[in-house]
N, C-alpha and C positions, 0 to 999 in steps of 0.2 A: 491592387490595394491602394486606397486613397492615402494621401500624406498624413491625415489625422489618425487613421487606423495604424499606420506604421509607427507614428509617435507613441500611441497608446501601447502598442506591443513592445516597443523599446522600454517604456517605463515599467511595464509589467515584468519583463525579463530582468530588469535591474533590481526589482523588489523580490526576486526569487519565485516568481509565479509564471506560469505559462498558460497561454490560451491553446486550446486544442480544437481541431476541426472534428467533425462528426465521426470520421473514420478512426481517428486516434482515440476519441472518447469511447468508441465501441471496442477498440482493442483493450483499453484499460478495464472496461466493464467485463469483457470476456476473460481477462486474466484474473480479475477478482473472483469471478465465477469458478475458474480453475483452482484458485487457492481454497475457496470454500469446499469444493468437491474433494480436494486432497485432504483437507482437515477432517471431513466427514468420513472418508475411506480409512483414515487412521484412527477413527473413533475419538477425535478431539473436538468435533463440533458440538458446542453446548447449547442447550435450550435456555438455561437460566443464566442471566447476566450476573457478573460478579458484583459484590457489594459496592455501592457508590464510592466508598472511601478508597477502594483500590485504584480508582481513576485519578486520585490526587497526587500521584507520583510525579516527581520532577526528573526521574532517571530515564534514560532512553529505554523505549519499549516497556515502560512500567516494570522493569525487571525486579524491582524491590517489592512489588505488591501483587503481581499476577504472573502466571505462566505465559511464555511467549505465544503459544497458540491462542490463549485468551486475548492477548493484545492484538494479534492478527484479526481475530473475529470481531471483537468489540470496539477496537479503536481504528485500526487501519481500514478494514473492509467497510465498516459503518460510515466512517468519515468520508472516504472517497466516494462511496455511493451517494451520500448526501450532497457532496460538492458537485457531482455529475448531475444529479437530479435538479439541483438549484442553478445549474449552469455557471458555477463558480470557477475561477481559475484554479488550476491544480499546481502544486508545488513543483519546482524544478529540482531535479536530482533526488533520487531515492537510493539509499544504501542499506537495504534490508537484508539482501542476500548474504553479505559477508558475516553478519551476526548469526544468521540462521545456519550457515555452513559451519561456523565455529561451534555453535550450540549442538548440532547434530553430527559432528565430525566422526563420532564412534558408531553412528547408526546410519551411514550414508545410504545403504541399500534400502532400508525401511522408509527413509524420508526423501528418496530421490525425486519423486513426482512433485512433492511440495517445494523442494529446493529448486527444481527447474522452473516451476511457476513463479517463485519469488525472484529468480534470476531474470526471467522474462519481464516481470513487472518492473524491476529496476531499470532494465534496458530501455523500456518505453520512455523513461524520463532522462536517461543519461546519454542517449544518442542524439539529442537535440543540439 
């Protein structure tokens, strides 16, 4: 790595963003695909987008305006796919699994696959 590239990567890390190589980007894409498949198997994957006003929330996971599975589909998955497609830096640190585990704590058997995919997704960003 050239000194300039090293400096740029340090600046990006300080701003809460990470650069990912092709292998890691592929892992993120594959994990997003797993999340989508789990939502679909649970009957939670929707064709119709929520009303635009539901996206105006300032609460984590838009929990005051949409269901968590809607947030996963229409916010998390869409935004990450767009960032990957546009070769944008991805955020550092994801903490989606703890919220999902709490939300589905009484239905762990039913949501096991989704929870595992979300855990794996978080791990991609928190192991750096």
